[in-house]
C-alpha positions as CSV (number, residue, x, y, z in Angstrom):
1,X,53.2,81.7,118.5
2,X,52.3,78.6,116.6
3,X,48.8,78.3,115.1
4,X,46.5,75.7,116.8
5,X,45.2,73.5,114.0
6,X,42.7,70.6,113.9
7,X,42.6,68.2,110.9
8,X,39.3,66.7,110.1
9,X,40.2,63.6,108.0
10,X,43.7,63.2,109.2
11,X,44.3,59.7,107.8
12,X,43.4,60.5,104.2
13,X,45.8,61.8,101.6
14,X,45.0,65.5,102.3
15,X,45.3,65.0,106.1
16,X,48.6,63.1,105.7
17,X,50.0,65.8,103.5
18,X,48.9,68.4,106.1
19,X,50.7,66.6,108.8
20,X,53.7,66.4,106.4
21,X,53.7,70.3,106.4
22,X,53.4,70.4,110.2
23,X,56.4,68.0,110.4
24,X,58.4,70.4,108.2
25,X,57.3,73.4,110.2
26,X,57.0,72.4,113.9
27,X,57.4,75.9,115.2
28,X,54.5,77.2,113.0
29,X,51.8,74.8,114.0
30,X,50.5,72.9,117.0
31,X,48.1,70.0,116.3
32,X,45.3,70.2,118.9
33,X,42.8,67.9,117.2
34,X,42.7,64.9,114.9
35,X,39.5,63.4,113.4
36,X,39.0,60.3,111.3
37,X,36.2,58.1,110.0
38,X,37.3,54.7,111.2
39,X,41.1,54.2,110.7
40,X,41.9,54.2,114.4
41,X,45.2,52.3,114.0
42,X,46.6,55.2,112.0
43,X,45.0,57.7,114.3
44,X,46.8,56.2,117.3
45,X,50.2,56.5,115.4
46,X,49.4,60.2,114.5
47,X,48.4,61.0,118.1
48,X,51.6,59.5,119.5
49,X,53.6,61.7,117.1
50,X,51.6,65.0,117.4
51,X,50.1,64.8,120.9
52,X,46.6,66.4,120.2
53,X,44.4,67.5,123.0
54,X,41.4,65.9,121.4
55,X,40.5,63.2,118.9
56,X,37.3,62.3,117.2
57,X,36.2,59.1,115.4
58,X,33.1,59.4,113.2
59,X,32.3,55.6,113.2
60,X,30.7,54.6,116.6
61,X,32.1,51.1,116.5
62,X,35.6,52.3,115.6
63,X,35.4,54.9,118.4
64,X,34.8,52.2,120.9
65,X,38.0,50.4,119.8
66,X,40.1,53.5,120.5
67,X,38.6,54.5,123.8
68,X,41.2,54.9,126.5
69,X,44.1,54.1,124.1
70,X,45.3,57.6,123.3
71,X,46.9,59.1,126.3
72,X,46.5,62.9,127.0
73,X,43.7,63.3,124.4
74,X,40.0,63.7,125.0
75,X,37.9,61.4,122.9
76,X,34.9,63.4,121.6
77,X,31.5,62.0,120.8
78,X,31.3,59.8,117.7
79,X,29.5,61.0,114.6
80,X,28.8,64.5,113.5
81,X,28.6,65.9,117.0
82,X,32.3,65.3,117.8
83,X,33.4,66.7,114.4
84,X,31.4,69.9,115.0
85,X,32.7,70.3,118.6
86,X,36.3,70.0,117.3
87,X,35.8,72.4,114.4
88,X,34.3,75.1,116.7
89,X,36.6,74.7,119.7
90,X,37.7,77.9,121.3
91,X,41.4,77.0,121.3
92,X,41.4,76.4,117.5
93,X,42.9,78.9,115.0
94,X,42.7,76.9,111.8
95,X,40.4,74.1,110.8
96,X,41.6,71.9,107.9
97,X,38.8,69.7,106.6
98,X,39.1,67.0,104.0
99,X,36.1,64.9,105.0
100,X,34.7,63.0,102.1
101,X,31.1,63.6,100.9
102,X,28.4,65.4,102.8
103,X,29.9,64.5,106.2
104,X,31.9,67.7,106.0
105,X,28.7,69.9,105.7
106,X,27.9,70.4,109.4
107,X,31.5,70.8,110.7
108,X,32.2,73.5,108.1
109,X,29.1,75.4,109.2
110,X,30.1,75.0,112.9
111,X,33.5,76.3,112.2
112,X,32.2,79.4,110.3
113,X,29.7,80.2,113.0
114,X,32.6,80.2,115.5
115,X,34.5,82.7,113.3
116,X,37.2,80.2,112.3
117,X,39.5,80.2,109.3
118,X,38.8,77.0,107.4
119,X,41.2,75.4,104.9
120,X,38.7,73.5,102.8
121,X,39.8,70.5,100.9
122,X,36.4,68.7,100.4
123,X,34.5,70.5,97.7
124,X,31.1,68.8,98.4
125,X,29.9,71.6,100.8
126,X,30.8,74.3,98.3
127,X,29.0,72.3,95.6
128,X,25.9,71.6,97.6
129,X,25.5,75.0,99.3
130,X,28.5,77.2,98.4
131,X,26.6,80.5,98.3
132,X,25.0,79.8,101.6
133,X,28.4,78.9,103.2
134,X,30.0,82.1,101.9
135,X,27.1,84.1,103.3
136,X,27.7,82.4,106.7
137,X,31.4,83.2,106.5
138,X,30.5,86.9,105.9
139,X,27.9,86.9,108.7
140,X,30.1,85.4,111.4
141,X,33.6,86.7,110.4
142,X,34.8,83.3,109.3
143,X,37.1,82.6,106.3
144,X,37.2,79.8,103.7
145,X,40.6,79.2,102.1
146,X,40.7,76.7,99.2
147,X,43.0,73.7,99.5
148,X,42.3,71.9,96.3
149,X,45.0,72.6,93.7
150,X,42.9,74.4,91.1
151,X,40.9,76.7,93.4
152,X,44.1,77.4,95.2
153,X,45.8,78.3,92.0
154,X,43.0,80.7,91.0
155,X,43.1,82.2,94.5
156,X,46.8,82.9,94.1
157,X,46.4,84.2,90.6
158,X,43.8,86.7,91.9
159,X,46.5,88.1,94.2
160,X,45.6,86.2,97.4
161,X,47.7,88.2,99.9
162,X,45.2,91.1,99.5
163,X,41.6,90.1,100.0
164,X,39.2,92.7,98.4
165,X,36.3,94.3,100.2
166,X,33.5,91.8,100.2
167,X,35.9,88.9,100.8
168,X,36.8,86.3,98.2
169,X,33.7,87.1,96.2
170,X,35.0,90.6,95.7
171,X,37.5,89.2,93.2
172,X,34.8,88.5,90.6
173,X,34.5,92.1,89.3
174,X,38.3,92.2,88.5
175,X,38.2,89.1,86.2
176,X,37.3,88.9,82.6
177,X,37.9,85.1,82.5
178,X,38.9,82.4,85.0
179,X,40.8,79.4,83.5
180,X,40.2,76.1,85.2
181,X,42.6,73.4,84.0
182,X,42.1,69.6,83.9
183,X,44.5,66.9,83.2
184,X,41.8,65.0,81.3
185,X,42.3,61.9,83.5
186,X,43.2,58.4,82.2
187,X,40.6,58.2,79.5
188,X,40.7,61.5,77.6
189,X,42.8,60.1,74.8
190,X,41.3,56.6,74.9
191,X,39.6,55.5,71.7
192,X,36.2,53.9,71.4
193,X,33.6,53.3,74.1
194,X,34.2,53.7,77.8
195,X,31.6,51.0,78.6
196,X,34.3,48.4,79.4
197,X,36.3,50.6,81.8
198,X,37.1,48.7,85.0
199,X,37.4,50.2,88.5
200,X,41.1,49.4,88.5
201,X,41.5,51.4,85.3
202,X,39.5,54.4,86.6
203,X,41.6,54.4,89.7
204,X,44.9,54.6,87.8
205,X,45.2,58.4,87.4
206,X,48.2,59.5,85.3
207,X,49.2,62.5,87.4
208,X,47.7,62.8,90.8
209,X,47.5,60.4,93.8
210,X,44.1,60.8,95.5
211,X,41.4,59.0,97.3
212,X,39.2,56.5,95.4
213,X,36.1,58.7,95.0
214,X,37.9,61.7,93.7
215,X,40.0,59.6,91.4
216,X,36.9,58.2,89.7
217,X,35.5,61.7,89.5
218,X,38.7,62.8,87.8
219,X,38.4,60.0,85.3
220,X,34.8,61.0,84.4
221,X,35.7,64.7,84.6
222,X,33.0,65.2,87.2
223,X,35.6,66.5,89.5
224,X,36.2,69.4,87.2
225,X,32.5,70.1,87.1
226,X,32.5,70.1,90.9
227,X,35.4,72.5,90.9
228,X,33.6,74.8,88.4
229,X,30.7,75.0,90.9
230,X,33.0,75.4,93.8
231,X,35.0,78.2,92.2
232,X,31.9,79.9,91.0
233,X,30.6,80.0,94.6
234,X,33.9,80.7,96.3
235,X,34.7,83.8,94.1
236,X,31.2,85.0,93.3
237,X,31.7,84.4,89.6
238,X,29.2,84.2,86.8
239,X,29.3,80.9,84.9
240,X,30.2,82.8,81.7
241,X,33.4,83.9,83.4
242,X,34.6,80.3,83.7
243,X,36.4,78.3,81.1
244,X,37.6,74.7,81.5
245,X,40.7,73.8,79.6
246,X,42.3,70.3,79.2
247,X,46.0,70.6,80.1
248,X,47.5,67.1,80.3
249,X,50.8,68.1,81.9
250,X,49.2,69.5,85.1
251,X,51.8,72.2,85.4
252,X,49.4,75.2,85.1
253,X,46.8,74.7,87.8
254,X,44.7,77.7,87.1
255,X,44.8,81.2,85.7
256,X,42.9,84.5,85.7
257,X,42.5,86.9,82.7
258,X,41.9,90.4,83.8
259,X,39.9,93.1,81.9
260,X,43.1,94.6,80.4
261,X,43.9,91.3,78.7
262,X,46.7,90.3,81.2
263,X,46.7,86.7,82.3
264,X,48.3,85.5,85.5
265,X,48.7,81.8,86.1
266,X,50.0,79.6,88.9
267,X,52.5,76.9,87.9
268,X,54.1,74.2,90.1
269,X,54.9,70.5,90.1
270,X,51.7,68.4,90.6
271,X,51.9,67.8,94.4
272,X,49.0,68.5,96.7
273,X,51.3,69.4,99.5
274,X,51.9,72.8,98.0
275,X,48.3,74.1,98.0
276,X,47.8,72.5,101.4
277,X,50.8,74.3,102.7
278,X,49.7,77.6,101.3
279,X,46.3,77.4,102.9
280,X,47.9,76.6,106.2
281,X,50.5,79.4,106.0
282,X,48.4,82.1,104.2
283,X,49.0,84.9,103.7
284,X,52.7,84.1,104.1
285,X,54.8,82.0,101.8
286,X,57.3,79.7,103.4
287,X,59.9,77.3,102.3
288,X,58.2,74.6,100.2
289,X,57.9,71.0,101.2
290,X,58.0,70.0,97.5
291,X,60.7,70.2,94.8
292,X,60.9,73.3,92.6
293,X,59.5,73.1,89.1
294,X,62.2,72.5,86.6
295,X,61.2,74.4,83.5
296,X,63.9,72.9,81.4
297,X,62.7,69.4,82.2
298,X,59.1,70.3,81.6
299,X,57.7,69.0,78.4
300,X,55.7,71.2,76.0
301,X,52.5,72.6,77.5
302,X,49.4,71.7,75.6
303,X,45.8,72.9,75.8
304,X,42.5,71.5,74.4
305,X,38.8,72.0,74.7
306,X,36.9,69.5,76.8
307,X,34.6,66.9,75.1
308,X,31.3,67.4,76.9
309,X,29.6,64.8,74.8
310,X,32.0,62.0,75.6
311,X,32.3,63.0,79.3
312,X,28.7,63.6,80.1
313,X,29.4,64.1,83.8
314,X,31.0,67.4,83.1
315,X,28.1,68.5,81.0
316,X,25.7,67.5,83.8
317,X,27.7,69.5,86.3
318,X,27.5,72.6,84.1
319,X,23.8,72.1,83.7
320,X,23.4,71.9,87.5
321,X,25.5,75.1,87.9
322,X,23.2,76.9,85.4
323,X,20.0,75.6,87.1
324,X,21.2,76.5,90.6
325,X,19.0,76.1,93.7
326,X,19.1,72.5,95.0
327,X,20.3,71.0,91.7
328,X,24.0,71.0,92.6
329,X,23.1,69.1,95.8
330,X,21.2,66.5,93.7
331,X,24.2,66.3,91.3
332,X,26.6,65.6,94.2
333,X,24.4,63.0,95.9
334,X,23.7,61.1,92.7
335,X,27.4,61.1,91.7
336,X,28.3,59.6,95.1
337,X,25.8,56.8,94.6
338,X,26.9,56.2,91.0
339,X,30.6,56.1,91.9
340,X,29.9,53.7,94.8
341,X,27.9,51.4,92.6
342,X,30.6,51.4,89.9
343,X,33.4,50.7,92.4
344,X,31.4,47.8,93.8
345,X,31.2,46.4,90.2
346,X,27.4,46.8,90.1
347,X,27.1,49.3,87.2
348,X,29.3,50.3,84.3
349,X,31.5,53.4,84.2
350,X,29.2,54.9,81.6
351,X,26.2,54.3,83.9
352,X,27.4,56.9,86.4
353,X,26.2,59.8,84.2
354,X,23.0,57.9,83.5
355,X,22.3,57.7,87.3
356,X,23.0,61.4,87.7
357,X,21.0,62.5,84.7
358,X,17.9,60.5,85.6
359,X,18.1,61.7,89.2
360,X,18.4,65.3,88.1
361,X,15.4,64.9,85.8
362,X,13.3,63.6,88.7
363,X,14.1,66.7,90.8
364,X,11.3,69.2,90.1
365,X,12.0,72.0,92.7
366,X,12.6,75.5,91.5
367,X,15.9,77.4,91.3
368,X,15.5,79.4,94.6
369,X,18.3,79.2,97.2
370,X,17.5,76.4,99.6
371,X,18.1,76.7,103.4
372,X,20.7,74.4,105.0
373,X,17.9,72.2,106.3
374,X,16.4,71.9,102.8
375,X,19.8,71.0,101.4
376,X,20.0,68.1,103.8
377,X,16.5,66.9,102.7
378,X,17.4,67.3,99.0
379,X,20.6,65.3,99.6
380,X,18.7,62.5,101.3
381,X,16.0,62.4,98.6
382,X,18.6,62.3,95.8
383,X,20.6,59.5,97.4
384,X,17.4,57.4,97.6
385,X,16.4,58.2,94.1
386,X,19.8,57.6,92.6
387,X,20.0,54.2,94.4
388,X,16.7,53.2,92.9
389,X,17.9,54.2,89.4
390,X,21.2,52.4,89.9
391,X,19.2,49.3,90.9
392,X,17.3,49.4,87.6
393,X,20.5,49.7,85.6
394,X,22.0,46.8,87.5
395,X,18.9,44.7,86.9
396,X,19.0,45.4,83.2
397,X,22.7,44.6,82.8
């Protein structure tokens, strides 16, 4: 029997790779739902190929343009309501979500409360409220499987076919150290100031092909900070168990050192289709949709310590992880504003960490674990504050 899958964010790079996997394994999956933000033209093409039973469009104006155009599929309500209905639908076995930003927050919660298995590609919910989401997964019998390459690699290095008692967070007690690798992005070896970095340069990642927001986060190393918080929450780790390592070749995607000194790493060619496929087929491994890694053609593997002073976004992320409470949500929201302003040409690349740092300083709440409702309020406050701060930087430029 094929698994019934819905893909939230089907027209983005993650969603397209997921459909690539479905295309290669038509007997293993049946697409019952597709959701997009506003790219209805691509949605129509996907629906024609995969014949979903339901579709959702987040943007209300775009939803009007597609109404009645996709035969055989029910168009759900626009906005968060339709995404949540799709994620929790009774016919769904697997929810793959790659929604950008805080939009993925509510659909993830809806899926977990419905006891679904969620292949999670957008790290923002796990950054904003990862501990709370893991608690909800335990409470309702849901499951979160990592899709991003580094969390997936660590999941595999832990021995992912056998989940310990206590779920993914049960792995923590077996690990002495968890290695999170980073390519370093396009600027790690660049000499001099990064003040003059243009959006075009920041979007030119040397290894991975990703969306605009995550590509800029990779250039600033903020993405690695987000992954550190995500992995900490996903596997129940102490921050001291995590070590970030610059590995330019992007061949080793993650590793776990166990208490006896043994280290197990996951290696593969840098292609997001592989971790997506593994999340979709877990716990089984099937024929890969990517080419095998040629060790003879692989250049020397190198490793270096990250420069926290030069890449202040990474340092701020680790500070947010140490502080806990609502601070990671502040970090996430302020970064989204900073990146948006940078891509719009309104602030400099090096102003992104300034926006984040000043927003974090303005947040005075304690380190207790916020409720989901409080997280939403913190997110909204941080976006407003970060926009104000970005405006002062723009005015001073």
